[in-house]
C-alpha positions as CSV (number, residue, x, y, z in Angstrom):
1,M,-3.5,-15.0,5.3
2,S,-6.5,-13.6,3.5
3,E,-7.5,-15.0,0.1
4,I,-8.6,-12.9,-2.8
5,P,-11.1,-14.2,-5.4
6,S,-10.0,-15.9,-8.6
7,L,-10.3,-13.5,-11.6
8,R,-11.3,-14.2,-15.2
9,V,-12.5,-12.6,-18.4
10,A,-16.0,-13.8,-19.1
11,A,-16.0,-15.8,-22.3
12,G,-18.3,-14.4,-24.9
13,G,-19.8,-12.1,-22.3
14,R,-21.2,-15.0,-20.4
15,A,-20.1,-14.7,-16.8
16,D,-20.4,-17.9,-14.8
17,A,-21.9,-15.9,-11.9
18,E,-24.8,-15.8,-9.5
19,L,-25.0,-12.0,-9.9
20,L,-24.1,-9.9,-13.0
21,A,-23.6,-6.3,-12.1
22,I,-23.8,-3.8,-15.0
23,G,-22.5,-0.2,-14.6
24,C,-24.7,2.4,-16.4
25,F,-24.0,6.1,-16.8
26,Q,-26.7,8.6,-16.2
27,G,-28.7,9.6,-19.2
28,A,-27.3,6.8,-21.3
29,P,-28.6,3.3,-22.1
30,P,-26.7,0.4,-20.5
31,D,-23.5,-0.4,-22.4
32,V,-24.4,-4.1,-23.1
33,E,-23.0,-4.7,-26.5
34,A,-20.6,-7.4,-25.2
35,L,-23.4,-9.4,-23.5
36,P,-25.4,-12.3,-25.0
37,E,-28.9,-11.4,-26.3
38,E,-30.9,-12.6,-23.4
39,L,-28.8,-10.7,-20.9
40,R,-29.0,-7.5,-23.0
41,R,-32.7,-7.7,-23.0
42,A,-32.9,-8.1,-19.3
43,A,-30.6,-5.1,-18.7
44,L,-32.5,-2.9,-21.2
45,G,-35.7,-3.9,-19.5
46,I,-34.5,-2.6,-16.1
47,A,-33.4,0.7,-17.8
48,A,-36.8,1.1,-19.3
49,R,-38.6,1.1,-15.9
50,P,-40.1,4.4,-14.8
51,G,-37.8,6.4,-12.7
52,W,-34.6,4.8,-13.9
53,S,-32.0,7.4,-14.8
54,G,-28.6,5.9,-14.0
55,R,-28.0,8.5,-11.3
56,E,-25.1,7.7,-8.9
57,E,-25.9,4.8,-6.4
58,Q,-29.3,4.0,-8.1
59,L,-29.9,0.3,-8.3
60,G,-32.4,-1.9,-10.2
61,Q,-32.4,-5.6,-10.7
62,T,-34.4,-8.4,-12.3
63,D,-37.1,-10.0,-10.3
64,G,-36.2,-13.5,-11.4
65,V,-33.3,-15.3,-12.9
66,P,-33.5,-15.1,-16.7
67,Q,-33.4,-18.6,-18.2
68,G,-31.4,-20.0,-15.3
69,G,-28.7,-17.4,-15.6
70,P,-27.5,-14.8,-13.1
71,V,-29.5,-12.2,-11.4
72,I,-29.0,-8.9,-13.4
73,A,-28.4,-5.8,-11.4
74,L,-28.1,-2.3,-13.0
75,Y,-26.0,0.1,-11.0
76,G,-26.2,3.9,-11.7
77,L,-22.7,5.5,-12.0
78,G,-23.8,9.2,-12.4
79,G,-22.6,11.3,-15.3
80,P,-19.7,10.1,-17.4
81,A,-18.0,13.6,-17.5
82,D,-17.1,13.5,-13.8
83,F,-16.6,9.8,-13.5
84,S,-13.2,9.1,-11.9
85,F,-11.2,6.1,-10.7
86,A,-12.1,7.0,-7.1
87,K,-15.8,6.8,-8.0
88,L,-15.2,3.5,-9.9
89,A,-13.4,2.1,-6.8
90,R,-16.3,3.1,-4.5
91,W,-18.8,1.4,-6.8
92,L,-16.8,-1.8,-6.9
93,G,-16.5,-1.7,-3.1
94,R,-20.3,-1.2,-2.8
95,L,-20.9,-4.0,-5.3
96,A,-18.6,-6.4,-3.4
97,D,-20.4,-5.6,-0.1
98,D,-23.8,-6.2,-1.8
99,A,-22.6,-9.5,-3.1
100,R,-21.3,-10.7,0.2
101,T,-24.4,-9.6,2.1
102,S,-26.5,-11.5,-0.4
103,G,-24.4,-14.6,-0.1
104,V,-23.1,-14.4,-3.6
105,R,-19.9,-16.3,-4.2
106,R,-19.5,-15.8,-7.9
107,L,-19.8,-12.3,-9.2
108,G,-19.9,-11.0,-12.8
109,V,-19.2,-7.3,-13.6
110,A,-20.0,-5.7,-17.0
111,L,-18.2,-2.4,-17.5
112,P,-19.3,0.6,-19.5
113,R,-16.8,2.0,-21.9
114,H,-15.0,5.0,-20.4
115,A,-11.4,6.2,-20.1
116,E,-11.4,4.7,-16.6
117,T,-12.5,1.3,-17.7
118,A,-10.8,0.8,-21.1
119,G,-7.1,0.7,-22.0
120,A,-3.8,-0.8,-21.0
121,V,-3.5,1.5,-17.9
122,S,-7.1,1.1,-16.7
123,A,-7.4,-2.7,-17.0
124,P,-4.7,-3.7,-14.4
125,R,-5.8,-1.3,-11.7
126,L,-9.4,-2.2,-12.2
127,W,-8.5,-5.9,-11.8
128,R,-6.6,-5.2,-8.6
129,T,-9.3,-3.0,-7.2
130,L,-12.0,-5.5,-7.8
131,A,-10.0,-8.3,-6.4
132,L,-9.4,-6.3,-3.2
133,S,-12.9,-4.9,-2.9
134,G,-14.0,-8.1,-1.1
135,Y,-11.0,-8.1,1.2
136,R,-11.8,-8.6,4.9
137,F,-9.4,-9.3,7.8
138,E,-11.4,-11.8,9.8
139,R,-8.7,-14.1,11.2
140,Y,-9.6,-13.2,14.7
141,R,-13.4,-13.5,14.3
142,S,-15.0,-16.6,15.6
143,D,-18.0,-16.1,13.3
144,P,-17.0,-14.2,10.1
145,E,-19.6,-11.9,8.7
146,N,-21.4,-13.1,5.5
147,G,-19.4,-15.1,3.1
148,R,-16.6,-14.3,0.8
149,L,-16.3,-13.8,-3.0
150,E,-14.7,-16.9,-4.5
151,A,-14.6,-15.8,-8.2
152,V,-15.0,-12.6,-10.2
153,E,-15.5,-12.4,-13.9
154,I,-15.3,-9.2,-15.9
155,V,-17.1,-8.5,-19.1
156,P,-14.8,-5.8,-20.5
157,P,-16.1,-2.9,-22.6
158,A,-16.4,-3.7,-26.3
159,G,-12.9,-3.6,-27.8
160,A,-11.0,-3.8,-24.5
161,E,-10.9,-7.5,-24.0
162,A,-7.3,-7.9,-25.1
163,D,-6.1,-5.4,-22.5
164,Y,-7.9,-7.2,-19.7
165,R,-6.6,-10.6,-20.8
166,A,-3.0,-9.3,-21.1
167,S,-3.0,-7.6,-17.7
168,L,-4.7,-10.2,-15.6
169,G,-1.8,-12.3,-14.5
170,A,0.4,-9.5,-13.2
171,A,-2.6,-7.6,-11.7
172,F,-3.6,-10.7,-9.7
173,K,-0.1,-11.0,-8.3
174,V,-0.1,-7.3,-7.3
175,A,-3.5,-7.7,-5.7
176,G,-2.2,-10.7,-3.7
177,A,0.8,-8.6,-2.5
178,V,-1.5,-5.7,-1.4
179,A,-3.7,-8.2,0.5
180,Y,-0.5,-9.6,2.1
181,A,0.6,-6.2,3.2
182,R,-2.8,-5.5,4.6
183,D,-2.8,-8.7,6.6
184,L,0.6,-7.9,8.1
185,A,-0.5,-4.3,9.0
186,N,-3.9,-5.4,10.5
187,T,-2.3,-7.9,12.8
188,P,-2.4,-6.4,16.3
189,G,0.6,-5.5,18.5
190,N,0.1,-8.4,20.9
191,E,1.0,-10.7,18.1
192,A,2.9,-8.5,15.6
193,T,6.0,-7.9,17.7
194,P,9.4,-7.3,16.1
195,A,10.2,-11.0,16.5
196,W,6.9,-11.8,14.6
197,V,7.8,-9.5,11.8
198,E,11.2,-11.3,11.5
199,E,9.4,-14.6,11.3
200,R,7.2,-13.3,8.4
201,V,10.3,-11.9,6.6
202,R,12.1,-15.3,6.9
203,E,8.9,-17.0,5.6
204,L,8.8,-14.6,2.6
205,A,12.4,-15.1,1.9
206,T,12.1,-18.9,1.9
207,S,9.0,-19.0,-0.3
208,H,10.1,-16.4,-2.8
209,G,13.8,-17.0,-3.2
210,L,15.1,-13.9,-1.4
211,A,18.2,-13.5,0.7
212,V,17.6,-12.3,4.3
213,T,20.0,-10.7,6.8
214,V,18.9,-9.9,10.4
215,L,20.8,-7.4,12.5
216,D,19.8,-8.1,16.1
217,A,20.2,-5.8,19.0
218,A,23.8,-6.9,19.6
219,E,24.8,-6.3,16.0
220,L,23.0,-2.9,16.0
221,A,25.1,-1.9,19.0
222,R,28.3,-3.2,17.4
223,R,27.6,-1.1,14.3
224,G,26.5,2.0,16.2
225,M,22.9,2.1,15.1
226,G,21.8,4.3,18.1
227,G,18.6,5.6,16.6
228,L,17.0,2.1,16.3
229,L,18.4,1.0,19.6
230,A,17.1,4.1,21.4
231,V,13.5,3.7,20.2
232,G,13.4,0.0,21.1
233,R,15.0,0.4,24.5
234,G,11.8,0.8,26.5
235,S,10.3,-2.5,25.3
236,R,10.9,-6.1,26.2
237,Q,10.7,-6.8,22.5
238,A,14.2,-6.2,21.1
239,P,14.6,-4.1,18.0
240,R,16.2,-5.4,14.8
241,L,17.0,-4.4,11.2
242,L,15.8,-6.8,8.5
243,R,17.3,-6.8,5.1
244,L,15.9,-8.7,2.0
245,A,17.6,-8.9,-1.3
246,L,16.3,-10.0,-4.7
247,G,18.2,-10.5,-7.9
248,E,21.8,-10.9,-6.6
249,D,24.1,-13.8,-6.9
250,G,24.3,-15.7,-3.6
251,V,22.6,-18.4,-1.5
252,G,18.9,-18.1,-1.5
253,E,18.8,-15.2,-4.1
254,R,17.4,-15.3,-7.6
255,P,20.3,-15.7,-10.1
256,A,20.9,-13.0,-12.7
257,R,18.8,-13.4,-15.8
258,S,20.0,-10.4,-17.7
259,T,22.5,-10.8,-20.5
260,G,22.4,-7.1,-21.5
261,P,23.4,-4.0,-19.5
262,A,23.9,-4.3,-15.8
263,R,20.7,-4.5,-13.9
264,R,19.6,-1.5,-11.9
265,R,20.3,-1.4,-8.2
266,L,17.4,-0.1,-6.2
267,A,16.5,0.1,-2.5
268,L,13.3,0.2,-0.6
269,V,13.1,1.3,3.1
270,G,10.0,0.9,5.3
271,K,9.3,2.1,8.8
272,G,8.3,-0.8,11.1
273,V,7.1,0.4,14.5
274,T,5.0,-2.5,15.5
275,F,3.2,-0.4,18.2
276,D,3.8,3.2,19.0
277,T,2.7,4.5,22.4
278,G,4.7,7.7,21.8
279,G,7.1,6.7,24.6
280,I,7.6,9.2,27.4
281,S,6.0,11.8,25.1
282,I,3.0,9.6,25.3
283,K,0.1,9.8,22.8
284,P,-3.5,10.6,23.8
285,A,-5.6,7.6,24.6
286,T,-8.1,8.4,21.9
287,D,-7.4,6.2,18.8
288,M,-4.2,4.8,20.2
289,E,-5.3,1.4,19.1
290,Q,-4.6,2.6,15.6
291,M,-0.9,2.7,16.4
292,K,-0.5,-1.0,15.3
293,F,-0.6,0.6,11.9
294,D,2.8,2.4,12.5
295,K,4.4,-0.5,10.7
296,C,2.5,0.1,7.4
297,G,5.6,1.4,5.6
298,A,7.4,-1.9,6.3
299,C,4.4,-3.9,5.4
300,A,4.1,-2.1,2.0
301,V,7.7,-2.7,1.3
302,L,7.3,-6.4,2.1
303,G,4.3,-6.6,-0.3
304,A,6.3,-4.9,-3.0
305,M,9.2,-7.4,-2.5
306,R,6.8,-10.3,-2.8
307,A,5.3,-8.9,-6.0
308,A,8.7,-8.2,-7.5
309,A,9.8,-11.8,-6.8
310,E,6.6,-13.2,-8.3
311,L,6.9,-11.0,-11.4
312,E,10.6,-12.0,-11.7
313,L,11.7,-8.4,-12.2
314,D,15.2,-8.2,-13.5
315,L,16.6,-5.9,-10.8
316,C,19.0,-5.9,-8.0
317,L,16.6,-4.9,-5.3
318,R,17.1,-4.6,-1.6
319,A,14.6,-3.8,1.2
320,Y,15.6,-2.5,4.6
321,L,13.1,-2.7,7.5
322,P,14.0,-1.2,10.8
323,V,11.6,-2.8,13.3
324,A,11.0,-1.7,16.9
325,E,8.2,-1.2,19.5
326,N,8.1,2.3,21.1
327,M,7.1,1.7,24.7
328,L,7.4,3.3,28.1
329,G,9.7,1.6,30.6
330,G,12.6,2.1,32.9
331,E,15.0,1.8,29.9
332,A,13.0,4.0,27.6
333,Y,14.8,6.9,25.9
334,R,14.0,10.3,27.2
335,P,13.5,13.9,25.9
336,G,16.9,15.5,26.2
337,D,18.9,12.4,25.4
338,I,21.5,12.7,22.7
339,V,21.8,9.7,20.4
340,R,24.5,8.8,17.8
341,C,23.2,7.3,14.6
342,Y,24.9,4.9,12.2
343,N,26.4,7.6,10.0
344,G,27.9,9.4,13.0
345,K,25.4,12.2,13.3
346,T,24.1,13.0,16.7
347,V,20.5,13.7,17.5
348,E,19.0,15.5,20.5
349,I,15.7,13.9,21.4
350,T,13.0,16.6,21.9
351,N,10.0,14.3,21.4
352,T,10.1,10.5,21.9
353,D,7.0,10.3,19.7
354,A,9.1,11.4,16.7
355,E,10.5,7.9,16.7
356,G,10.0,6.9,13.1
357,R,12.7,9.2,11.8
358,M,15.1,7.8,14.4
359,I,14.8,4.2,13.2
360,L,14.8,5.3,9.6
361,A,18.0,7.2,10.0
362,D,20.0,4.1,10.6
363,A,18.3,2.1,7.9
364,L,18.7,4.9,5.3
365,A,22.4,5.3,6.1
366,L,23.0,1.5,5.7
367,A,21.0,1.4,2.4
368,V,23.1,4.2,1.0
369,E,26.3,2.7,2.2
370,E,25.6,-0.6,0.6
371,G,25.1,1.1,-2.8
372,S,21.9,1.9,-4.6
373,E,21.3,4.2,-7.6
374,A,17.8,5.1,-6.3
375,L,16.0,4.7,-3.0
376,V,12.4,5.1,-2.0
377,E,11.3,5.1,1.7
378,L,7.7,4.7,3.0
379,S,6.6,5.6,6.5
380,T,3.6,6.7,8.5
381,L,5.8,9.5,9.7
382,T,3.8,12.6,10.6
383,G,0.4,13.8,11.7
384,A,1.3,17.0,10.0
385,C,1.1,15.3,6.6
386,V,-2.5,14.2,7.4
387,V,-3.3,17.8,8.3
388,A,-1.9,19.0,5.0
389,L,-3.4,16.3,2.7
390,G,-6.1,14.6,4.7
391,H,-6.8,11.0,3.8
392,L,-6.6,11.4,0.1
393,A,-2.9,11.4,-0.8
394,A,0.5,10.6,0.5
395,G,3.2,13.3,0.7
396,L,6.1,13.0,-1.7
397,F,9.5,14.5,-0.8
398,T,12.5,14.3,-3.0
399,P,15.2,16.7,-4.3
400,D,15.2,14.9,-7.6
401,D,12.7,16.1,-10.2
402,E,13.1,13.0,-12.4
403,L,12.5,10.6,-9.6
404,A,9.5,12.7,-8.5
405,A,8.0,12.4,-12.0
406,E,8.6,8.6,-12.1
407,L,6.8,8.1,-8.8
408,E,4.0,10.4,-9.7
409,S,3.5,8.6,-12.9
410,A,3.6,5.2,-11.2
411,A,1.1,6.3,-8.6
412,A,-1.3,7.7,-11.3
413,A,-1.1,4.5,-13.2
414,S,-1.8,2.4,-10.1
415,G,-4.7,4.5,-8.9
416,E,-2.9,5.8,-5.8
417,R,-2.3,9.5,-5.1
418,L,1.0,11.3,-4.3
419,W,1.4,15.0,-3.8
420,R,4.8,16.6,-3.9
421,L,5.6,18.8,-0.9
422,P,8.6,21.1,-0.4
423,L,12.1,20.3,0.9
424,L,13.4,23.9,1.4
425,P,16.8,24.5,3.0
426,E,15.1,26.4,5.8
427,Y,13.3,23.3,6.9
428,L,16.7,21.7,7.7
429,D,17.6,24.8,9.7
430,E,14.6,24.2,11.9
431,M,16.1,20.7,12.8
432,K,19.5,22.0,14.0
433,S,20.2,21.5,17.7
434,L,22.2,23.6,20.1
435,H,23.9,20.6,21.7
436,A,23.9,18.0,18.9
437,D,24.0,17.9,15.1
438,L,20.2,17.7,14.9
439,R,17.1,17.5,17.0
440,N,14.4,15.0,16.2
441,S,11.4,17.4,16.3
442,A,11.0,21.1,15.7
443,G,7.4,21.5,16.7
444,R,4.1,21.7,14.8
445,W,4.7,24.1,11.9
446,G,5.7,22.5,8.6
447,G,6.2,19.2,10.5
448,A,6.0,17.0,7.4
449,S,8.7,18.9,5.6
450,T,11.0,19.3,8.7
451,A,10.7,15.5,9.2
452,A,11.7,15.0,5.6
453,A,14.6,17.4,6.0
454,F,15.8,15.4,9.0
455,L,15.8,12.2,6.9
456,S,17.8,14.0,4.2
457,Q,20.8,14.0,6.5
458,F,21.1,10.2,6.4
459,V,21.2,9.6,2.6
460,G,24.7,11.0,2.1
461,G,25.3,12.3,-1.4
462,L,22.5,10.2,-3.0
463,R,20.2,12.6,-4.8
464,R,17.8,10.0,-6.2
465,W,16.0,9.3,-3.0
466,A,12.4,9.9,-2.0
467,H,10.4,9.9,1.2
468,L,6.7,9.0,1.0
469,D,4.8,10.0,4.1
470,I,1.8,7.7,4.0
471,A,0.3,8.6,7.4
472,G,-3.0,9.7,6.0
473,V,-3.6,6.9,3.6
474,A,-2.0,3.8,5.1
475,Y,-5.2,2.9,7.0
476,A,-8.8,4.1,6.8
477,R,-11.9,4.0,9.0
478,S,-14.6,1.6,7.9
479,D,-17.8,2.8,6.4
480,D,-19.8,1.6,9.3
481,R,-17.4,3.4,11.7
482,R,-16.7,0.3,13.7
483,G,-12.9,0.6,13.4
484,T,-10.0,1.1,11.0
485,A,-8.2,-1.2,8.6
486,A,-5.0,-1.1,6.6
487,T,-5.2,-0.1,2.9
488,G,-1.9,-1.6,1.6
489,F,-1.2,1.9,0.1
490,G,2.1,2.1,-1.7
491,V,2.4,-1.5,-2.8
492,A,0.9,-0.9,-6.3
493,T,2.9,2.4,-6.8
494,L,6.2,0.7,-5.8
495,V,5.6,-2.3,-8.1
496,D,4.7,-0.1,-11.1
497,W,7.9,2.0,-10.5
498,L,9.9,-1.2,-10.2
499,R,8.4,-2.8,-13.3
500,R,9.3,0.3,-15.3
501,A,12.8,0.3,-13.9
502,A,13.2,-3.3,-14.9
503,G,12.1,-2.5,-18.4
């Protein structure tokens, strides 16, 4: 799996680095108060050159290495008034690319003081972003491009060092969990089959003290989980439902640590379609290679479970991963079929490409049956959500205002974006079928909300449940347009929400 660089606060402002990158706002001198005298002089010398203004994407650097120290590079960040976390993340990504291209293995970053760089909220998300800015999935490359960052040191803004030191350990673990989720999601369908996902889940359970239960195809049939079985029927790769548990008494599970009130019982559910052809309602050929990312919900949940275990969160936490491959074949489910799901509801299949909600139906019903006070589900569920929100935010659906606020706060703190979309009663009316309880697709209009309304029929009386449609943010096209890569979206938001729940 991909490695992330080691992270450290530069002692006394002296980064043990080959390159020291200093962020500078437009119209302001470099914020170099925390740097040693010789590095301050070098930075101020760059800023004094004709034409330097600090405008966005402007770059200036020393011609030589001052007194055997690092190369000093001044990066313009634009005006401070419209500086945002998104701009900060873009700068860090550009910086990491520059470092890798130049063969830099040890990078130092000096941050200007701003609301986005100073404070207990900003520090951990900046650590995580910088750790992941050098991420590359190169396991299949015979000759990986450039090198990789081995170490990153931050020179925090004056007065912010304590926040950076305090947040480093947890932020590093969360960054590792995001990289882990990306690796899983980036693995192509010829390797990442349902059996392969099961192997990774068992490895995670063994290494992190989690309990694992696997419901194979025979057990799914015995329990009447017709949604998951129907989707997986067209593939030679059998479907399965994987369950992980943290913080419960039992073999392989972390023993209870709490001596106070009973720990909160929470559940995560993640869609795990390892490859999605659309089935008989086949997808267009264009960009179909991206359908290896239809397992990103499950990958994000696995990343969150890994981080929760490493952070030793005092929770009873369960993860449910319905895993299948949606293929064409003589046994594939058909439009017009009627399928009975685990909670007894019947579904008329109007579109075999609306498969995610079918496998989630069984997983959600099981999660609720086994008892949770709150449940959050992630899935690359609908193209309609991408049409609505583009590639900037995930759709948030929940009937519970308090849970919505919790998740929105966790996302804001982590630097991810959620946008709440409606769950009106009329959307459920659209999902009613003439011949069954429900149909699995009602066409184009309001497709993200009608999909969420469908899922609402499988959570019983649980009100504290949320569906995150991450279709537009789970993977992104590379800047050089050579392909797409997983983002690990959702891991950081889930972990922040879980940490708050654990107190």
